C-alpha positions in Angstrom: -10.3 -64.9 26.8 -9.5 -68.0 28.9 -6.6 -70.3 27.9 -9.0 -73.2 27.0 -10.9 -70.8 24.7 -7.7 -69.7 23.0 -6.5 -73.3 22.6 -9.9 -74.3 21.2 -9.8 -71.4 18.6 -6.2 -72.3 17.8 -7.3 -75.9 17.1 -10.1 -74.7 14.8 -7.7 -72.4 12.9 -5.1 -75.3 12.7 -7.8 -77.5 11.1 -10.2 -75.3 9.2 -8.6 -71.8 9.1 -5.9 -69.7 7.5 -3.6 -67.0 8.7 -2.6 -64.9 5.7 -1.9 -61.5 4.2 -4.5 -60.3 1.8 -5.4 -57.2 -0.2 -8.7 -55.6 0.6 -8.4 -53.1 -2.2 -6.4 -53.2 -5.5 -4.1 -50.3 -4.8 -3.0 -51.2 -1.3 -0.5 -53.5 0.4 -1.4 -56.8 2.0 -2.7 -56.8 5.5 -3.2 -59.6 8.1 -6.3 -61.7 7.9 -7.6 -64.8 9.6 -10.4 -66.8 8.0 -12.3 -69.9 9.1 -14.7 -71.8 6.8 -17.3 -74.1 8.1 -20.8 -75.5 7.5 -21.5 -75.0 11.2 -22.6 -71.3 11.6 -23.0 -71.8 15.4 -19.3 -72.5 15.7 -18.4 -69.4 13.7 -20.8 -67.3 15.8 -19.1 -68.6 18.9 -15.6 -67.7 17.6 -16.9 -64.3 16.3 -18.2 -63.5 19.8 -14.7 -64.1 21.2 -12.5 -62.8 18.5 -14.6 -60.4 16.3 -14.8 -60.4 12.6 -17.6 -60.8 10.1 -19.4 -64.0 8.8 -20.2 -64.3 5.1 -22.5 -66.9 3.5 -21.1 -68.7 0.5 -23.4 -69.2 -2.4 -24.8 -72.7 -2.5 -25.3 -73.6 -6.2 -26.7 -77.1 -5.5 -28.7 -77.2 -2.2 -29.9 -80.7 -2.9 -26.3 -82.0 -2.7 -24.5 -79.5 -0.5 -25.0 -77.9 2.9 -24.7 -74.1 3.2 -21.3 -73.0 4.2 -20.0 -69.9 5.9 -16.7 -68.1 6.4 -15.6 -65.9 9.3 -13.1 -63.2 8.3 -11.1 -61.4 10.9 -9.7 -58.4 9.0 -9.1 -55.4 11.3 -5.5 -55.1 12.5 -6.6 -54.8 16.2 -8.8 -57.9 16.1 -6.1 -59.9 14.2 -3.4 -59.0 16.6 -5.5 -59.6 19.7 -6.5 -63.1 18.6 -3.0 -64.0 17.3 -1.4 -63.0 20.6 -3.6 -65.3 22.6 -3.7 -68.3 20.2 -0.1 -68.3 18.9 1.2 -70.5 21.8 -1.5 -73.1 21.1 -1.1 -73.4 17.4 0.3 -76.9 16.4 0.6 -76.5 12.6 4.1 -75.2 12.1 3.3 -73.0 9.1 0.4 -71.3 10.9 2.5 -70.8 14.1 5.3 -69.3 12.0 2.9 -67.0 10.2 1.3 -65.8 13.4 4.7 -65.1 14.9 5.9 -63.3 11.8 2.9 -61.0 11.7 3.2 -60.2 15.5 6.9 -59.6 15.3 7.4 -57.9 11.9 4.2 -56.4 10.5 4.3 -53.1 12.5 8.0 -52.7 11.7 7.4 -52.5 8.0 4.0 -50.8 7.9 3.8 -47.0 7.7 0.8 -45.7 9.6 -0.2 -43.1 7.0 0.4 -45.5 4.1 3.0 -43.3 2.4 6.2 -45.3 1.7 9.5 -44.0 0.5 11.6 -46.3 -1.7 13.4 -47.9 1.2 10.3 -48.6 3.3 8.4 -49.8 0.3 11.2 -52.4 -0.4 11.1 -53.5 3.2 7.3 -53.9 3.0 7.5 -55.9 -0.2 10.3 -58.1 1.2 8.2 -58.7 4.3 5.2 -59.8 2.2 7.3 -62.1 -0.1 9.0 -63.7 2.9 5.7 -64.2 4.6 4.3 -66.0 1.6 7.2 -68.5 1.7 5.8 -70.0 4.9 3.8 -72.8 3.3 
């Protein structure tokens, strides 16, 4: 990805996106996720082509008043880390820049590959998640 593409995506995430930790399933720990919502599906398709992820349609309950809207979710660890590495220098919103850096620097240190945590590792993981959520 070229620098101008990375900075463009960073601008879109600064304005319309989020960098967060989310649970995909009830009985698992939070994992990194990037989401971008927009009425412009072409924009999301462009970003998806560069960064990966999946686009979901949001239910439009009143088409006479509202446009269709879409959300791009980047959920796989590989895709999230790849995009965060290239956009992190271009992020301008402090909260999002801190969240990107926190995930890149700390997530692998507290995440056990097989998902089986002893008490100490579980406490580290929970502390990581709680500290991450402080970045508002």
